[in-house]
C-alpha distance (Angstrom), angle and dihedral (degrees) to the residues before:
residue distance angle dihedral
X1 . . .
X2 3.77 . .
X3 3.77 122.7 .
X4 3.81 89.9 -108.9
X5 3.81 91.8 57.4
X6 3.80 93.7 53.9
X7 3.79 93.3 48.5
X8 3.79 97.2 -102.1
X9 3.79 120.9 127.3
X10 3.79 123.3 -128.0
X11 3.80 98.4 -111.1
X12 3.79 116.2 -129.6
X13 3.81 90.5 -160.5
X14 3.79 130.2 29.0
X15 3.80 92.5 -152.6
X16 3.81 101.1 117.6
X17 3.80 97.4 -130.8
X18 3.79 94.2 46.6
X19 3.80 91.9 45.7
X20 3.81 89.9 51.0
X21 3.81 91.0 48.7
X22 3.81 90.4 51.1
X23 3.81 91.2 50.7
X24 3.83 91.7 48.2
X25 3.80 91.1 50.2
X26 3.81 92.9 48.2
X27 3.82 99.2 40.4
X28 3.80 104.0 26.8
X29 3.81 104.5 -147.2
X30 3.82 120.2 28.5
X31 3.79 139.7 162.0
X32 3.79 125.8 -123.9
X33 3.82 87.6 -111.4
X34 3.82 91.1 55.2
X35 3.79 88.4 54.6
X36 3.80 91.6 46.1
X37 3.83 92.2 52.9
X38 3.80 92.6 52.0
X39 3.82 100.3 37.6
X40 3.83 94.5 46.2
X41 3.80 89.0 64.0
X42 3.81 87.2 67.6
X43 3.82 97.2 33.8
X44 3.84 107.5 33.2
X45 3.83 93.5 -172.1
X46 3.83 91.2 57.9
X47 3.83 108.1 114.4
X48 3.83 132.9 -157.6
X49 3.81 88.1 -111.4
X50 3.83 89.2 57.4
X51 3.81 89.5 55.3
X52 3.82 91.2 47.3
X53 3.82 90.4 51.1
X54 3.81 91.6 49.2
X55 3.80 90.8 51.1
X56 3.82 89.9 47.9
X57 3.82 89.9 54.7
X58 3.81 92.7 45.7
X59 3.83 90.3 50.8
X60 3.79 91.2 47.9
X61 3.81 90.0 52.3
X62 3.81 88.4 47.8
X63 3.81 91.2 -123.8
X64 3.81 91.2 126.7
X65 3.77 133.6 31.5
X66 3.80 132.6 -161.8
X67 3.79 110.6 -103.8
X68 3.79 102.1 173.8
X69 3.78 150.0 -16.0
X70 3.80 127.6 -122.5
X71 3.78 113.6 -152.9
X72 3.78 115.7 -126.1
X73 3.79 113.0 -105.3
X74 3.80 92.7 -149.8
X75 3.79 102.7 40.9
X76 3.81 95.3 -94.5
X77 3.77 130.0 118.1
X78 3.79 119.5 -39.2
X79 3.81 116.2 -112.5
X80 3.80 114.2 -120.8
X81 3.80 116.3 -148.1
X82 3.80 118.6 -146.6
X83 3.79 133.9 -170.0
X84 3.80 134.8 -173.8
X85 3.79 116.0 -88.9
X86 3.83 106.1 -113.2
X87 3.79 111.0 -102.4
X88 3.83 94.8 22.1
X89 3.81 96.8 86.6
X90 3.81 94.0 105.1
X91 3.81 98.8 38.6
X92 3.84 110.6 138.7
X93 3.83 90.0 -133.0
X94 3.83 89.0 78.7
X95 3.82 89.0 76.0
X96 3.82 94.4 61.5
X97 3.81 114.2 1.5
X98 3.81 94.2 175.4
X99 3.80 92.2 56.4
X100 3.81 90.0 45.4
X101 3.83 89.9 55.5
X102 3.80 101.4 37.3
X103 3.81 102.5 25.9
X104 3.79 116.1 -169.6
X105 3.82 90.8 -4.0
X106 3.81 90.2 67.9
X107 3.78 112.9 106.3
X108 3.81 113.2 -175.9
X109 3.79 117.8 -132.0
X110 3.76 115.2 -109.5
């Protein structure tokens, strides 16, 4: 099954922020888990907590906004849908959201 058949885009960049932006632009509203499922096909060590952290940073930078909530079908956590804030599609913070939030204090994980 190709990535197009399962609803995942073929990412033009594997930089997390740019890949997320591409998925938002192609799909509209997505959850952090949707992004995790697609991005982990290209980066197998990418974890759901990495996607949650990325979405936290994007929310903090006000690049994305919550647009809805899907109730859990099995009594678990609700799924929060996010979309890009109009006019912020080309913000340079998409390239490295952690550096945009933390500045010089940001130390990338090795």
